[in-house]
C-alpha positions in Angstrom: 26.4 55.6 15.8 22.7 56.1 15.0 23.4 55.8 11.3 25.5 52.7 11.6 22.7 51.1 13.6 20.2 52.0 11.0 21.9 50.6 8.0 21.6 46.9 8.8 17.9 47.4 9.5 17.3 48.9 6.1 19.2 45.9 4.6 17.0 43.2 6.3 13.4 44.0 5.3 13.3 43.3 1.6 13.7 39.5 2.0 10.7 39.5 4.6 8.4 41.7 2.6 8.4 39.7 -0.7 4.6 39.6 -1.3 4.9 36.6 -3.7 6.5 34.4 -1.1 4.0 35.5 1.5 0.9 34.8 -0.6 2.0 31.5 -2.2 2.8 30.2 1.4 -0.3 31.4 3.1 -3.1 30.4 0.6 -2.3 26.8 0.1 -1.9 26.3 3.9 -5.4 27.9 4.7 -7.1 25.8 2.0 -5.5 22.5 3.2 -6.2 23.2 6.8 -9.9 24.0 6.3 -10.3 21.1 3.9 -8.9 18.6 6.2 -10.9 19.8 9.1 -14.1 19.4 7.2 -13.3 16.0 6.0 -12.4 14.8 9.6 -15.9 16.1 10.8 -17.7 14.7 7.8 -16.3 11.2 8.3 -16.9 11.0 11.8 -20.5 12.4 11.9 -21.8 10.9 8.8 -20.9 7.4 9.4 -24.6 6.3 9.6 -24.8 6.3 13.3 -26.5 9.5 14.6 -25.3 11.0 17.7 -27.6 12.2 20.5 -27.2 14.3 23.4 -28.9 15.9 26.4 -28.8 19.6 27.3 -26.9 20.0 30.7 -27.9 23.6 31.2 -30.5 26.2 29.8 -29.0 28.1 26.8 -30.4 31.2 25.3 -29.5 31.7 21.6 -27.4 35.0 21.2 -27.7 35.0 17.4 -29.7 33.9 14.3 -27.5 30.7 14.0 -27.8 29.7 17.5 -30.5 27.4 19.2 -32.0 27.9 22.7 -31.9 24.8 24.9 -33.7 23.9 28.1 -31.9 21.7 30.7 -32.8 18.0 30.0 -33.9 18.5 26.3 -32.7 15.8 24.0 -31.0 16.8 20.7 -29.5 15.1 17.6 -25.8 16.2 17.1 -25.1 16.8 13.5 -21.5 18.1 13.6 -19.0 20.1 15.8 -17.1 23.3 14.7 -14.8 25.3 16.9 -16.4 24.4 20.3 -20.0 24.4 19.0 -22.3 21.6 18.2 -24.9 22.0 15.3 -28.0 20.1 16.7 -31.5 19.4 15.9 -34.4 19.1 18.2 -37.2 16.6 18.1 -39.7 19.5 18.3 -39.5 23.4 17.9 -38.4 25.3 21.1 -39.9 28.6 22.5 -38.4 30.5 19.4 -40.0 28.0 16.9 -36.5 26.8 15.7 -35.6 23.2 15.2 -31.9 23.5 14.6 -28.8 25.7 15.3 -25.5 25.9 17.2 -25.1 25.4 20.8 -21.9 25.4 23.0 -20.3 21.9 23.2 -19.9 22.2 27.1 -23.8 22.6 27.3 -24.6 19.2 25.8 -23.8 15.7 27.2 -23.2 13.1 24.4 -24.9 9.8 24.8 
């Protein structure tokens, strides 16, 4: 009974583990998805109308690519990626940085 159950399982995997099929399916999809995402952001944010926002809360940068904000501070929003805005300040903050990533929920768009 155990052998009979094992036979169909051994017959199924070859069609699913064909590396050529998997790679040819995955690579174009990944390239297309990331390209269309970038295009959408570029079109929206580079239309010649700069977007501005105001910090709703204090935010302390947790990494080199992040930017610390103080509540009420005004920023220019360059673009959005995965729940983060890339923003520029009018003047350097406590850490001397002028631009970086901040969480979308910390900035009110005006």
